[in-house]
C-alpha positions in Angstrom: 90.0 225.9 88.1 92.4 225.3 90.3 90.2 226.4 93.0 87.2 223.8 91.7 89.9 221.4 91.5 90.4 221.9 95.2 87.0 221.7 95.8 86.1 218.6 93.8 89.3 216.7 95.4 87.4 217.6 99.2 84.2 217.1 98.3 85.8 213.2 97.4 88.3 212.8 100.5 85.5 211.5 102.7 84.4 209.0 99.9 88.0 208.0 99.5 89.4 207.9 102.9 90.3 204.8 103.6 87.6 201.9 105.3 88.4 201.2 109.1 90.5 197.5 109.0 87.9 194.9 109.9 88.1 193.7 113.9 89.7 191.3 114.4 88.0 188.0 115.2 87.4 186.8 118.5 88.9 183.9 120.2 86.8 180.7 121.2 84.4 182.1 124.1 84.8 179.4 127.4 82.2 179.8 129.7 81.2 178.0 133.0 78.2 175.7 131.8 76.4 175.8 135.2 76.1 179.5 134.3 77.1 180.1 130.6 76.3 183.8 131.0 77.6 187.0 129.2 76.9 190.9 129.3 75.7 192.4 126.4 75.1 196.4 127.0 71.9 197.9 124.9 71.0 201.5 125.3 73.6 201.4 128.6 71.5 198.8 130.3 73.9 195.6 131.0 71.8 192.3 130.3 73.2 189.3 131.7 72.5 186.4 129.1 72.4 182.1 129.3 74.1 181.2 125.9 72.0 178.5 124.8 72.2 176.3 122.0 68.7 176.0 122.4 67.6 179.3 121.3 65.2 180.6 118.8 66.0 183.2 116.3 65.3 186.0 119.0 67.1 186.9 121.8 64.7 185.9 124.5 64.7 188.0 127.5 62.3 188.5 130.8 59.5 190.9 131.1 61.4 192.9 134.0 64.6 193.2 131.6 62.3 194.6 128.9 60.9 197.5 131.3 64.3 198.0 132.4 65.2 198.8 129.0 62.3 200.8 128.0 60.9 198.2 125.2 57.5 199.2 125.7 58.6 203.3 125.0 57.1 204.0 121.9 59.1 206.6 120.8 62.4 204.6 121.8 65.0 205.1 119.1 67.8 202.3 117.9 70.7 203.9 115.8 69.3 207.2 115.6 66.1 205.5 113.8 62.3 204.5 115.1 62.7 201.2 116.5 60.7 197.9 114.3 58.0 196.6 117.1 56.1 193.2 116.2 54.4 190.4 117.8 56.1 186.6 117.2 53.8 183.7 118.1 55.1 180.6 118.7 53.5 177.1 118.7 54.2 175.1 121.7 52.6 172.0 120.9 49.0 172.5 121.3 49.3 176.4 122.9 50.1 179.6 121.2 52.4 181.7 123.1 53.1 185.2 121.9 55.6 188.0 122.6 56.3 191.1 121.7 59.5 191.8 119.5 62.0 195.1 118.8 65.2 195.3 117.7 68.0 196.5 119.2 72.0 197.1 119.6 73.9 194.7 121.5 77.3 196.1 122.6 79.8 193.3 123.4 83.4 193.2 123.3 83.8 196.5 120.7 81.4 195.2 118.6 77.8 196.5 117.9 75.5 193.7 117.2 72.2 194.0 115.5 69.8 191.6 117.8 65.9 191.1 118.0 64.5 190.8 121.1 61.7 189.0 122.0 59.7 189.6 125.2 56.5 188.4 127.5 54.4 189.8 130.2 56.4 187.5 132.4 59.9 186.6 133.5 60.6 183.1 132.5 64.3 182.8 132.7 65.7 182.4 136.3 69.3 183.5 137.0 69.6 185.3 134.3 68.1 188.5 132.4 67.6 186.0 129.3 68.9 183.1 127.1 71.0 184.3 123.3 71.8 181.6 120.5 75.6 181.1 120.3 75.2 182.1 116.6 74.3 185.7 117.6 78.0 186.5 120.0 80.7 187.3 117.3 82.8 183.9 118.2 83.1 180.8 115.9 83.9 178.7 118.8 81.6 178.6 122.5 82.3 176.1 124.6 80.6 175.3 127.8 83.2 173.9 130.3 81.6 172.3 133.3 85.2 170.2 134.1 88.3 169.0 132.4 87.6 165.7 130.8 88.5 162.5 131.6 89.4 158.8 130.0 86.2 157.9 130.7 84.9 160.5 128.3 84.2 160.5 124.7 83.7 163.1 122.4 80.8 163.0 119.9 80.5 165.5 116.9 77.0 166.1 115.9 76.3 168.1 112.2 74.0 170.7 113.1 72.0 173.1 110.8 69.6 176.0 111.8 66.2 176.2 110.7 64.4 179.9 111.0 61.2 178.7 112.8 63.0 175.3 115.2 66.1 176.8 115.8 69.7 175.1 115.6 68.9 171.3 114.9 70.7 168.4 114.4 69.5 164.6 112.4 69.7 161.4 113.8 68.6 157.5 112.3 65.8 155.5 114.5 65.5 152.9 113.2 63.7 153.8 109.7 63.0 157.3 110.8 65.1 160.5 110.8 64.2 162.6 114.3 65.5 166.4 115.3 67.9 166.4 118.1 67.9 170.1 120.1 71.1 170.5 122.7 69.4 172.3 125.6 71.2 172.5 128.8 68.9 175.4 129.9 66.2 172.5 130.0 65.9 170.9 133.4 64.9 167.7 131.2 65.2 165.6 128.4 62.2 165.5 126.4 60.9 164.1 123.0 57.9 165.1 121.4 54.7 162.3 120.5 56.5 161.6 116.7 60.0 161.4 118.2 59.0 158.9 121.0 56.9 156.7 118.4 60.0 156.1 116.7 62.2 155.2 119.5 59.3 152.6 120.5 59.0 151.3 117.1 63.0 151.0 117.3 64.1 150.1 120.6 60.2 148.6 121.8 58.9 150.4 125.3 56.5 151.1 127.2 55.0 153.8 129.5 55.9 154.3 132.9 54.5 156.5 135.8 51.8 159.3 135.8 51.5 162.3 133.8 52.5 165.5 134.6 53.3 168.9 133.6 57.1 169.5 132.0 57.7 173.7 130.7 59.0 173.4 127.5 59.8 176.9 126.4 58.5 180.6 127.1 57.5 179.6 130.6 54.5 177.2 128.6 54.0 173.7 130.3 52.8 170.6 128.2 51.8 167.3 130.0 54.5 164.7 129.8 54.6 160.6 131.0 57.5 158.8 130.6 58.6 156.4 127.7 61.1 153.2 128.9 62.8 151.9 126.2 63.2 148.1 126.2 67.0 148.7 124.7 68.2 152.0 125.5 69.7 153.8 122.5 72.3 156.2 122.4 71.7 159.6 120.6 74.4 161.7 120.3 76.5 160.2 122.9 73.8 160.3 126.3 72.3 157.2 126.3 68.6 157.5 126.9 66.6 154.3 128.8 64.2 157.2 130.3 62.3 159.7 127.9 59.5 161.9 129.0 57.0 162.3 126.2 54.6 165.1 125.3 51.6 163.3 124.6 49.5 165.4 122.7 52.2 167.5 120.3 53.4 167.6 117.4 52.4 163.6 117.0 51.2 163.7 113.2 50.0 160.0 112.5 52.1 158.6 114.7 50.6 156.4 117.4 52.1 156.1 121.3 51.6 152.7 123.0 47.9 152.2 123.8 48.2 152.8 127.3 50.6 156.3 127.1 47.2 158.7 128.7 44.3 157.8 129.8 41.1 159.2 131.5 40.5 163.1 131.1 43.9 162.8 128.9 42.3 160.8 125.8 39.3 162.8 126.4 40.9 166.2 125.7 43.1 164.6 122.5 39.8 163.5 121.4 39.2 167.5 121.0 41.5 168.5 118.7 43.6 167.4 115.4 46.5 165.7 115.3 49.4 168.6 114.2 52.0 167.8 111.9 54.7 165.4 112.9 57.8 166.7 114.5 59.8 163.9 115.7 62.0 166.5 118.2 64.1 165.1 120.8 65.6 168.3 123.0 68.3 166.5 125.3 68.1 168.3 128.3 70.8 169.1 131.1 69.4 165.8 133.1 72.0 164.1 130.7 73.8 166.9 130.4 74.7 168.1 133.3 77.2 164.8 133.2 79.2 166.2 130.4 82.4 167.7 130.5 81.7 170.0 127.6 79.7 171.5 125.1 81.2 173.0 122.1 79.2 174.7 119.5 81.3 175.2 116.2 80.1 178.3 113.7 82.1 176.7 110.7 81.0 174.0 109.8 78.0 174.2 112.2 78.2 171.7 114.5 78.2 171.1 118.3 80.5 168.2 120.2 79.6 167.1 123.8 82.4 165.7 125.6 80.5 163.5 128.3 80.8 159.5 130.1 81.0 157.2 127.5 78.0 155.0 127.6 
């Protein structure tokens, strides 16, 4: 009987053993806004990832990084199990971009982070192996600091929400409408969708100016844009905008840009497509954010603070 009891206790010991204490919360992460890089190791391979509040639900990596990780290996294991693999299709205006996807465990600050990686056949991130959204990192506060704040700066807090398809967004009223706002320091310039530009012009007045040109939107995909010049500049998230590059044919819905927004061949091309559903989105890029002293992401409540020169 004693032997049986001892055997039962020995078998139960692992279940009765105390669970490891949870790791303490990490302090705020402070990175250089000019190069907000963190290093995450996957299968012994270090990746330099740029922290991007404009990131998506995936950790987007360059094709060269995917090759270093061997992500094309069908026998790849993650935590001892066959890796999940698939594809993700993203609508970038009228262009559908497909990426390969696969799960991975990233090692960072003595923690294992479950991640979903996405990659194409190109390197589209300069100066890093990829982009990672702040929500994937085990910090409750992440500060992208460019310089010390001065008396000439003002801090604006923008409440944010997470959309699984569209990423981290704030909402801002513009006239009688509301537009989505994305803080995108990894983007070279500030760009509005056609619907967002239409609402800006309706509220502030404005006209088109300059030639049609191509601008990279995401995943290396470029779309035709043209500048909208506002009659009355508007301040959004503490950033004053007088001139905004506008995606002429993307996410317009039933909105309309000024009649001369596109001309000649561009109008012919537009007529070949049905209008996409309306999505008024303004992505504020580094052309404005580069002047800010600091961009701070907060997990709870979800928000971004911009400390930038006062308008």
